[in-house]
Each structure stands twice: as C-alpha cells, then as structure tokens.
LOMI-50337 format. One line per field, with one value per atom (N, C-alpha, C, O): x, z, y; atom name; residue number from 0. Coordinates in nm, 3 decimals, decimal comma, m for minus. Atoms other than C-alpha are relative to their C-alpha. Layout:
# residues N
east <- X  ...
up <- Z  ...
north <- Y  ...
atom <- CA  ...
seq <- NUM  ...
# end
This chain:
# residues 147
east <- 0,084  0,000  0,089  0,190  m0,078  0,130  m0,036  m0,101  0,038  0,097  0,053  m0,006  m0,060  0,319  m0,088  m0,065  0,086  0,044  m0,145  m0,237  0,136  m0,258  m0,067  m0,004  0,085  m0,538  m0,076  m0,148  0,062  m0,663  m0,121  m0,111  0,122  m1,019  m0,020  m0,038  m0,014  m1,022  m0,118  m0,202  0,091  m1,236  m0,145  m0,233  0,138  m1,544  m0,040  0,022  0,046  m1,733  m0,151  m0,227  0,145  m2,073  m0,069  m0,011  0,081  m2,346  m0,078  m0,124  0,073  m2,512  0,085  0,162  m0,067  m2,373  m0,082  m0,200  0,068  m2,461  0,101  0,218  m0,086  m2,318  0,003  m0,098  m0,022  m2,176  0,071  0,147  m0,069  m2,058  0,086  0,039  m0,098  m1,748  0,038  0,080  m0,033  m1,690  0,096  0,078  m0,091  m1,403  m0,004  0,019  0,013  m1,449  0,080  0,085  m0,067  m1,239  m0,107  m0,211  0,092  m1,413  0,014  0,116  m0,001  m1,496  0,127  0,162  m0,123  m1,178  0,124  0,234  m0,113  m0,954  0,058  m0,014  m0,068  m0,697  0,025  0,091  m0,023  m0,702  m0,053  m0,161  0,040  m0,718  m0,003  0,098  0,004  m0,838  m0,002  m0,054  0,000  m0,782  m0,049  m0,007  0,048  m0,968  0,023  0,020  m0,021  m0,902  m0,063  m0,079  0,056  m1,057  0,095  0,141  m0,092  m0,841  m0,069  m0,159  0,050  m0,917  0,089  0,183  m0,074  m0,783  0,146  0,228  m0,139  m0,464  0,078  0,198  m0,067  m0,388  m0,001  0,063  0,010  m0,471  m0,098  m0,210  0,088  m0,614  m0,103  m0,069  0,110  m0,956  m0,047  m0,072  0,039  m1,054  0,069  0,106  m0,056  m0,911  m0,070  m0,109  0,062  m1,059  0,079  0,110  m0,066  m0,881  m0,098  m0,163  0,088  m1,081  m0,128  m0,125  0,127  m1,451  m0,002  m0,053  m0,005  m1,391  0,116  0,179  m0,109  m1,135  m0,023  0,072  0,030  m1,313  m0,039  m0,066  0,039  m1,394  0,103  0,111  m0,107  m1,105  m0,048  0,032  0,055  m1,338  0,019  0,034  m0,012  m1,308  m0,130  m0,190  0,124  m1,606  0,009  0,047  m0,003  m1,628  m0,115  m0,142  0,104  m1,914  0,055  0,112  m0,058  m1,820  m0,093  m0,170  0,079  m1,985  0,081  0,195  m0,063  m1,900  m0,069  m0,190  0,052  m1,945  m0,022  0,064  0,034  m2,115  0,109  0,166  m0,095  m1,883  0,143  0,222  m0,138  m1,567  0,053  m0,018  m0,059  m1,330  0,062  0,120  m0,056  m1,226  0,064  0,030  m0,059  m1,011  m0,019  m0,008  0,009  m1,068  0,118  0,142  m0,112  m0,763  m0,030  m0,081  0,016  m0,777  0,131  0,195  m0,122  m0,485  m0,018  m0,123  0,002  m0,405  0,083  0,183  m0,070  m0,292  0,140  0,234  m0,125  m0,013  0,043  m0,036  m0,048  0,200  0,002  0,007  m0,005  0,203  m0,136  m0,142  0,133  m0,175  m0,037  m0,003  0,045  m0,325  m0,145  m0,198  0,136  m0,667  m0,087  m0,045  0,096  m0,970  m0,077  m0,099  0,084  m1,169  m0,094  m0,075  0,097  m1,461  m0,009  0,016  0,024  m1,531  m0,146  m0,198  0,140  m1,883  m0,017  0,025  0,035  m1,996  m0,152  m0,218  0,145  m2,348  m0,044  0,020  0,062  m2,565  m0,150  m0,193  0,146  m2,937  m0,049  m0,116  0,033  m2,985  m0,088  m0,121  0,077  m3,189  0,089  0,185  m0,071  m3,060  0,128  0,124  m0,130  m2,688  0,062  0,037  m0,080  m2,466  0,145  0,172  m0,142  m2,086  0,078  0,042  m0,095  m1,806  0,140  0,167  m0,141  m1,436  0,069  0,055  m0,068  m1,225  0,151  0,202  m0,145  m0,859  0,055  m0,022  m0,064  m0,610  m0,038  m0,038  0,038  m0,719  m0,149  m0,195  0,143  m1,086  m0,083  m0,203  0,072  m1,179  m0,063  0,004  0,066  m1,435  0,061  0,082  m0,054  m1,291  m0,088  m0,071  0,096  m1,568  m0,120  m0,107  0,117  m1,921  m0,096  m0,094  0,106  m2,206  m0,122  m0,118  0,118  m2,553  m0,126  m0,219  0,116  m2,795  m0,114  m0,110  0,118  m3,128  m0,017  m0,126  0,006  m3,043  0,111  0,179  m0,109  m2,804  0,124  0,213  m0,117  m2,555  0,058  m0,002  m0,068  m2,313  0,135  0,202  m0,126  m2,011  0,081  0,028  m0,092  m1,709  0,109  0,163  m0,108  m1,458  0,131  0,142  m0,126  m1,101  0,115  0,225  m0,106  m0,900  0,041  m0,042  m0,047  m0,683  0,047  0,101  m0,047  m0,608  0,134  0,150  m0,130  m0,248  m0,011  m0,105  m0,005  m0,156  0,006  0,069  m0,001  m0,214  m0,116  m0,184  0,106  m0,458  m0,121  m0,110  0,126  m0,821  m0,099  m0,078  0,102  m1,130  m0,134  m0,166  0,133  m1,474  m0,102  m0,099  0,107  m1,773  m0,130  m0,166  0,126  m2,099  m0,108  m0,091  0,109  m2,426  m0,133  m0,145  0,135  m2,795  m0,079  m0,069  0,081  m3,034  m0,142  m0,199  0,140  m3,373  m0,034  m0,142  0,029  m3,347  0,039  0,011  m0,047  m3,196  0,095  0,180  m0,082  m3,034  0,139  0,176  m0,133  m2,686  0,104  0,171  m0,087  m2,481  0,145  0,183  m0,143  m2,110  0,067  0,011  m0,082  m1,841  0,132  0,192  m0,127  m1,537  0,101  0,216
up <- 0,000  0,000  0,000  0,070  0,013  m0,090  0,111  0,085  m0,116  0,258  m0,007  0,053  0,007  0,174  m0,063  m0,043  0,065  m0,031  0,047  m0,029  m0,050  0,189  0,008  0,038  m0,027  0,195  0,126  0,128  m0,128  0,554  0,021  0,016  m0,036  0,635  0,148  0,186  m0,143  1,009  0,079  0,026  m0,100  1,312  m0,023  m0,021  0,004  1,263  0,143  0,211  m0,138  1,590  0,000  0,010  0,008  1,571  0,135  0,241  m0,122  1,820  0,034  0,147  m0,022  1,777  m0,039  m0,135  0,033  1,777  m0,105  m0,084  0,107  1,450  m0,106  m0,099  0,110  1,134  m0,110  m0,139  0,112  0,852  m0,108  m0,078  0,111  0,507  m0,069  m0,106  0,066  0,354  m0,131  m0,134  0,132  m0,019  m0,070  m0,063  0,085  m0,240  m0,138  m0,154  0,137  m0,616  m0,095  m0,080  0,106  m0,916  m0,087  m0,116  0,089  m1,134  m0,141  m0,174  0,137  m1,495  m0,071  m0,068  0,073  m1,702  0,086  0,033  m0,092  m1,394  0,018  0,018  m0,026  m1,336  0,150  0,189  m0,144  m0,959  0,061  0,026  m0,079  m0,729  0,145  0,215  m0,133  m0,403  0,114  0,100  m0,124  m0,054  0,110  0,116  m0,112  0,255  0,131  0,135  m0,132  0,623  0,106  0,085  m0,113  0,954  0,118  0,147  m0,113  1,253  0,125  0,116  m0,125  1,620  0,040  m0,032  m0,041  1,815  0,031  0,025  m0,028  1,907  m0,128  m0,123  0,125  1,539  m0,039  m0,136  0,032  1,544  m0,115  m0,112  0,112  1,216  0,045  0,091  m0,040  1,286  m0,114  m0,094  0,120  0,933  m0,120  m0,120  0,127  0,583  m0,111  m0,094  0,115  0,244  m0,124  m0,149  0,126  m0,084  m0,113  m0,158  0,112  m0,356  0,049  0,135  m0,034  m0,330  m0,048  0,021  0,059  m0,556  m0,098  m0,125  0,098  m0,806  m0,125  m0,196  0,120  m1,080  0,032  m0,060  m0,040  m0,882  0,097  0,211  m0,085  m0,747  0,096  0,168  m0,100  m0,549  0,139  0,156  m0,139  m0,172  0,073  0,053  m0,074  0,058  0,133  0,138  m0,132  0,429  0,083  0,079  m0,093  0,679  0,140  0,172  m0,134  1,036  0,099  0,061  m0,106  1,365  0,068  0,109  m0,074  1,520  0,134  0,146  m0,134  1,889  0,021  m0,013  m0,024  1,988  0,081  0,173  m0,070  2,103  0,001  0,088  0,017  1,991  m0,132  m0,233  0,122  1,738  m0,085  m0,035  0,098  1,422  m0,112  m0,132  0,119  1,118  m0,115  m0,099  0,122  0,764  m0,086  m0,109  0,090  0,538  m0,133  m0,138  0,134  0,163  m0,075  m0,064  0,079  m0,066  m0,123  m0,141  0,114  m0,385  0,033  0,105  m0,032  m0,372  m0,059  0,004  0,073  m0,622  m0,037  m0,092  0,028  m0,657  m0,150  m0,189  0,145  m1,036  m0,058  m0,170  0,053  m1,073  0,040  0,149  m0,026  m1,096  m0,046  m0,116  0,044  m1,146  0,114  0,230  m0,098  m0,969  0,065  0,003  m0,069  m0,711  0,092  0,120  m0,089  m0,483  0,129  0,131  m0,131  m0,117  0,034  0,018  m0,038  0,002  0,140  0,165  m0,133  0,365  0,006  m0,016  m0,003  0,405  0,135  0,193  m0,124  0,713  m0,014  m0,087  0,009  0,758  0,094  0,193  m0,088  0,909  m0,065  m0,001  0,067  0,653  m0,091  m0,146  0,093  0,451  0,062  0,146  m0,046  0,515  m0,105  m0,224  0,087  0,365  0,045  0,165  m0,033  0,347  m0,070  m0,179  0,059  0,283  0,032  0,144  m0,019  0,236  0,022  m0,059  m0,037  0,406  m0,011  0,017  0,002  0,351  0,142  0,237  m0,132  0,638  0,076  0,199  m0,063  0,706  0,029  0,083  m0,024  0,722  m0,111  m0,094  0,115  0,381  m0,080  m0,108  0,079  0,183  m0,140  m0,206  0,134  m0,135  m0,082  m0,203  0,070  m0,223  0,091  0,214  m0,082  m0,110  m0,075  m0,198  0,054  m0,163  0,088  0,208  m0,080  m0,054  m0,067  m0,099  0,057  m0,198  0,100  0,203  m0,085  m0,043  0,067  0,112  m0,065  0,095  0,103  0,133  m0,095  0,347  m0,072  m0,007  0,078  0,068  m0,070  m0,162  0,058  m0,016  m0,054  0,007  0,065  m0,247  m0,025  m0,073  0,026  m0,266  m0,094  m0,076  0,093  m0,554  0,059  0,098  m0,063  m0,426  m0,099  m0,059  0,099  m0,749  m0,019  m0,010  0,026  m0,820  0,123  0,111  m0,122  m0,457  0,039  0,031  m0,038  m0,338  0,128  0,206  m0,123  m0,067  0,119  0,112  m0,118  0,277  0,092  0,074  m0,099  0,564  m0,040  m0,069  0,032  0,492  0,109  0,185  m0,101  0,711  m0,067  m0,166  0,051  0,647  0,099  0,217  m0,082  0,779  m0,046  m0,163  0,030  0,795  0,085  0,206  m0,074  0,891  m0,047  m0,158  0,034  0,895  m0,053  m0,001  0,062  0,678  0,052  0,063  m0,039  0,802  0,125  0,133  m0,126  1,151  0,002  0,099  0,001  1,046  0,116  0,143  m0,117  1,348  m0,035  0,005  0,043  1,197  0,065  m0,004  m0,071  1,463  m0,007  0,043  0,007  1,386  0,040  0,024  m0,024  1,503  m0,071  m0,059  0,073  1,285  0,066  0,022
north <- m0,117  0,000  0,124  0,128  m0,122  0,345  0,099  0,200  m0,080  0,495  0,142  0,233  m0,132  0,792  0,106  0,225  m0,100  0,958  m0,011  0,021  0,011  0,891  0,137  0,238  m0,114  1,143  m0,037  m0,137  0,033  1,151  0,089  0,211  m0,071  1,249  m0,028  m0,144  0,018  1,304  0,055  0,128  m0,056  1,380  m0,037  0,049  0,047  1,170  m0,029  m0,111  0,011  1,196  m0,022  0,075  0,026  1,023  0,022  m0,002  m0,017  1,108  m0,126  m0,143  0,125  0,766  m0,118  m0,111  0,125  0,413  m0,072  m0,101  0,073  0,239  m0,040  m0,002  0,042  0,081  0,106  0,169  m0,090  0,294  m0,079  m0,172  0,064  0,186  0,104  0,212  m0,086  0,343  m0,066  m0,182  0,052  0,299  0,095  0,217  m0,077  0,418  m0,063  m0,183  0,049  0,389  0,086  0,208  m0,075  0,486  0,065  0,005  m0,070  0,744  m0,054  m0,115  0,049  0,662  0,045  0,163  m0,030  0,644  0,002  0,018  m0,004  0,635  m0,141  m0,240  0,127  0,361  m0,021  m0,117  0,004  0,424  m0,130  m0,176  0,117  0,121  0,047  0,035  m0,061  0,284  m0,103  m0,214  0,077  0,146  0,094  0,210  m0,081  0,273  m0,074  m0,197  0,059  0,217  0,090  0,210  m0,072  0,319  m0,016  m0,126  0,000  0,414  0,054  0,138  m0,056  0,476  0,117  0,152  m0,120  0,775  m0,027  0,065  0,034  0,590  m0,031  m0,059  0,030  0,534  m0,146  m0,185  0,142  0,163  m0,021  0,029  0,028  0,041  m0,102  m0,211  0,088  m0,113  m0,088  m0,206  0,075  m0,220  0,060  0,178  m0,045  m0,196  m0,075  m0,191  0,064  m0,269  0,035  0,152  m0,024  m0,312  m0,027  0,067  0,029  m0,488  m0,067  m0,155  0,063  m0,575  m0,145  m0,233  0,134  m0,878  m0,006  0,096  0,009  m1,012  0,085  0,117  m0,079  m0,812  0,144  0,221  m0,136  m0,494  0,055  0,011  m0,054  m0,287  0,108  0,166  m0,094  m0,059  m0,057  m0,178  0,042  m0,071  0,029  0,135  m0,019  m0,116  m0,073  m0,190  0,061  m0,180  0,057  0,178  m0,043  m0,166  m0,020  m0,124  0,005  m0,089  0,068  0,157  m0,062  0,000  0,108  0,086  m0,109  0,334  0,015  m0,006  m0,022  0,405  0,149  0,230  m0,141  0,729  0,070  0,012  m0,087  1,010  m0,053  m0,016  0,047  0,823  0,054  0,055  m0,057  0,979  m0,111  m0,207  0,093  0,793  0,081  0,197  m0,058  0,869  m0,096  m0,218  0,079  0,750  0,038  0,157  m0,025  0,715  m0,066  m0,178  0,054  0,664  0,018  0,123  m0,006  0,590  m0,087  m0,148  0,091  0,407  m0,122  m0,113  0,124  0,046  0,001  m0,046  0,006  0,094  0,142  0,218  m0,135  0,407  0,030  0,147  m0,021  0,355  0,039  0,089  m0,034  0,406  0,142  0,189  m0,136  0,751  0,015  m0,071  m0,028  0,902  0,046  0,050  m0,050  1,033  m0,115  m0,219  0,097  0,842  0,074  0,193  m0,062  0,908  m0,079  m0,200  0,061  0,837  0,023  0,133  m0,012  0,768  m0,059  m0,172  0,048  0,736  m0,004  0,097  0,015  0,599  m0,054  m0,141  0,045  0,554  0,022  0,111  m0,012  0,509  0,110  0,082  m0,112  0,855  0,105  0,205  m0,104  1,045  0,081  0,028  m0,086  1,339  0,055  0,144  m0,046  1,385  0,091  0,074  m0,083  1,654  m0,009  m0,019  0,011  1,638  0,110  0,154  m0,095  1,886  m0,047  m0,091  0,028  1,821  0,133  0,225  m0,124  2,090  m0,019  m0,127  0,008  2,168  0,018  0,037  m0,008  2,188  0,127  0,127  m0,126  2,549  0,010  0,111  m0,002  2,458  0,060  0,081  m0,054  2,599  m0,113  m0,212  0,105  2,394  m0,009  0,092  0,021  2,240  m0,094  m0,105  0,086  1,992  m0,021  m0,015  0,027  1,920  m0,090  m0,097  0,084  1,678  0,023  m0,005  m0,030  1,781  m0,054  0,020  0,067  1,528  m0,006  0,061  0,007  1,436  m0,136  m0,170  0,132  1,090  m0,011  0,088  0,023  0,935  m0,053  m0,109  0,044  0,854  0,122  0,176  m0,115  1,133  m0,044  m0,128  0,036  1,109  0,126  0,226  m0,111  1,340  m0,048  m0,157  0,032  1,340  0,049  0,166  m0,037  1,337  0,013  0,054  m0,013  1,329  0,144  0,235  m0,134  1,630  0,075  0,185  m0,065  1,715  m0,061  m0,183  0,055  1,679  m0,083  m0,068  0,079  1,430  0,094  0,199  m0,085  1,573  m0,030  m0,131  0,018  1,611  0,083  0,202  m0,064  1,691  m0,035  m0,130  0,024  1,707  m0,021  0,045  0,028  1,567  0,053  0,019  m0,055  1,759  m0,066  m0,058  0,066  1,562  0,064  0,079  m0,063  1,727  m0,054  m0,106  0,042  1,644  0,118  0,229  m0,105  1,842  m0,007  m0,115  m0,006  1,955  m0,078  m0,138  0,068  1,807  m0,147  m0,216  0,137  1,475  m0,022  0,062  0,028  1,312  m0,049  m0,160  0,040  1,300  0,089  0,166  m0,090  1,471  m0,040  m0,146  0,020  1,496  0,129  0,237  m0,116  1,730  m0,022  m0,129  0,013  1,794  0,089  0,095
atom <- N  CA  C  O  N  CA  C  O  N  CA  C  O  N  CA  C  O  N  CA  C  O  N  CA  C  O  N  CA  C  O  N  CA  C  O  N  CA  C  O  N  CA  C  O  N  CA  C  O  N  CA  C  O  N  CA  C  O  N  CA  C  O  N  CA  C  O  N  CA  C  O  N  CA  C  O  N  CA  C  O  N  CA  C  O  N  CA  C  O  N  CA  C  O  N  CA  C  O  N  CA  C  O  N  CA  C  O  N  CA  C  O  N  CA  C  O  N  CA  C  O  N  CA  C  O  N  CA  C  O  N  CA  C  O  N  CA  C  O  N  CA  C  O  N  CA  C  O  N  CA  C  O  N  CA  C  O  N  CA  C  O  N  CA  C  O  N  CA  C  O  N  CA  C  O  N  CA  C  O  N  CA  C  O  N  CA  C  O  N  CA  C  O  N  CA  C  O  N  CA  C  O  N  CA  C  O  N  CA  C  O  N  CA  C  O  N  CA  C  O  N  CA  C  O  N  CA  C  O  N  CA  C  O  N  CA  C  O  N  CA  C  O  N  CA  C  O  N  CA  C  O  N  CA  C  O  N  CA  C  O  N  CA  C  O  N  CA  C  O  N  CA  C  O  N  CA  C  O  N  CA  C  O  N  CA  C  O  N  CA  C  O  N  CA  C  O  N  CA  C  O  N  CA  C  O  N  CA  C  O  N  CA  C  O  N  CA  C  O  N  CA  C  O  N  CA  C  O  N  CA  C  O  N  CA  C  O  N  CA  C  O  N  CA  C  O  N  CA  C  O  N  CA  C  O  N  CA  C  O  N  CA  C  O  N  CA  C  O  N  CA  C  O  N  CA  C  O  N  CA  C  O  N  CA  C  O  N  CA  C  O  N  CA  C  O  N  CA  C  O  N  CA  C  O  N  CA  C  O  N  CA  C  O  N  CA  C  O  N  CA  C  O  N  CA  C  O  N  CA  C  O  N  CA  C  O  N  CA  C  O  N  CA  C  O  N  CA  C  O  N  CA  C  O  N  CA  C  O  N  CA  C  O  N  CA  C  O  N  CA  C  O  N  CA  C  O  N  CA  C  O  N  CA  C  O  N  CA  C  O  N  CA  C  O  N  CA  C  O  N  CA  C  O  N  CA  C  O  N  CA  C  O  N  CA  C  O  N  CA  C  O  N  CA  C  O  N  CA  C  O  N  CA  C  O  N  CA  C  O  N  CA  C  O  N  CA  C  O  N  CA  C  O  N  CA  C  O  N  CA  C  O  N  CA  C  O  N  CA  C  O  N  CA  C  O  N  CA  C  O  N  CA  C  O  N  CA  C  O  N  CA  C  O  N  CA  C  O  N  CA  C  O  N  CA  C  O  N  CA  C  O  N  CA  C  O  N  CA  C  O  N  CA  C  O  N  CA  C  O  N  CA  C  O  N  CA  C  O  N  CA  C  O  N  CA  C  O  N  CA  C  O  N  CA  C  O  N  CA  C  O
seq <- 0  0  0  0  1  1  1  1  2  2  2  2  3  3  3  3  4  4  4  4  5  5  5  5  6  6  6  6  7  7  7  7  8  8  8  8  9  9  9  9  10  10  10  10  11  11  11  11  12  12  12  12  13  13  13  13  14  14  14  14  15  15  15  15  16  16  16  16  17  17  17  17  18  18  18  18  19  19  19  19  20  20  20  20  21  21  21  21  22  22  22  22  23  23  23  23  24  24  24  24  25  25  25  25  26  26  26  26  27  27  27  27  28  28  28  28  29  29  29  29  30  30  30  30  31  31  31  31  32  32  32  32  33  33  33  33  34  34  34  34  35  35  35  35  36  36  36  36  37  37  37  37  38  38  38  38  39  39  39  39  40  40  40  40  41  41  41  41  42  42  42  42  43  43  43  43  44  44  44  44  45  45  45  45  46  46  46  46  47  47  47  47  48  48  48  48  49  49  49  49  50  50  50  50  51  51  51  51  52  52  52  52  53  53  53  53  54  54  54  54  55  55  55  55  56  56  56  56  57  57  57  57  58  58  58  58  59  59  59  59  60  60  60  60  61  61  61  61  62  62  62  62  63  63  63  63  64  64  64  64  65  65  65  65  66  66  66  66  67  67  67  67  68  68  68  68  69  69  69  69  70  70  70  70  71  71  71  71  72  72  72  72  73  73  73  73  74  74  74  74  75  75  75  75  76  76  76  76  77  77  77  77  78  78  78  78  79  79  79  79  80  80  80  80  81  81  81  81  82  82  82  82  83  83  83  83  84  84  84  84  85  85  85  85  86  86  86  86  87  87  87  87  88  88  88  88  89  89  89  89  90  90  90  90  91  91  91  91  92  92  92  92  93  93  93  93  94  94  94  94  95  95  95  95  96  96  96  96  97  97  97  97  98  98  98  98  99  99  99  99  100  100  100  100  101  101  101  101  102  102  102  102  103  103  103  103  104  104  104  104  105  105  105  105  106  106  106  106  107  107  107  107  108  108  108  108  109  109  109  109  110  110  110  110  111  111  111  111  112  112  112  112  113  113  113  113  114  114  114  114  115  115  115  115  116  116  116  116  117  117  117  117  118  118  118  118  119  119  119  119  120  120  120  120  121  121  121  121  122  122  122  122  123  123  123  123  124  124  124  124  125  125  125  125  126  126  126  126  127  127  127  127  128  128  128  128  129  129  129  129  130  130  130  130  131  131  131  131  132  132  132  132  133  133  133  133  134  134  134  134  135  135  135  135  136  136  136  136  137  137  137  137  138  138  138  138  139  139  139  139  140  140  140  140  141  141  141  141  142  142  142  142  143  143  143  143  144  144  144  144  145  145  145  145  146  146  146  146
# end
C-alpha cells in the first residue's frame, strides 16, 4: 500500500452508535485502485478494504461506530504507479446527510448535498495531505457529527 500519499479524512465523531458503510471507487476512465481504512484515536487500524472482488477494485467496508468516539478514515491508492480520480462515500441510515471536504485550514474544497443518506465526494486532483470531512444532517436529520 502506498501509505506515503494517503489522503486523511479526520475527526469523525458520531453522536449515535450504529453501522456505517465506507466505499471508495475509481471514477470513470480512472486507473485508480483505491484502498480505505478506519483508525481509532490511538492510530490503530480497525478495518481496511482493498478490492470488493477479483473483478472490482473498489473498496467497501461496513463498520460500527461508537457514539462520542473519534475515528479517522484514510484513503490511498494500492499501487504508486496508478493515478486518477476516485470518490469516497460514507453511508448511514440517518436520513438526509450533507458532506463537505475541508482543507487543512478549514476551507471547503468539495461538497455533496444530496437528499439521501448517501453522499459522495470526488477526491482526485487534490495533493496528498490532511483533509477534514464535515458531515451534517439536513432539516433536523439526526446526523450529529463534530469535525
């Protein structure tokens, strides 16, 4: 795994304990082979996903988060030789979620504000580094996160 160029999405702090599904997919025309992992606050890797199947290089993992516990999601490419755009999707059965990707200074650089609990952010074209994911509930949806 090419850990040196990980894009880290940090500070996921759920208000409710439940299962979430994290998916990383190469965008159309991309040769990217994405890998995603979930870490606890001590930096211990809890789960990792590389390929969904021998014919699908997307990554998908479902995991349970504990309320008021911090987690980090890391995404990288499996092979340093592959390049291209990919997307990250975090899904939970919470209603209408909205997500924003923030740079290290807290400035929004991407957002997804659909009308379901499935939001996708495109991460291609951003340099390696630390990024923050802000997740919020729309219209009173019980999706409490702090970034």
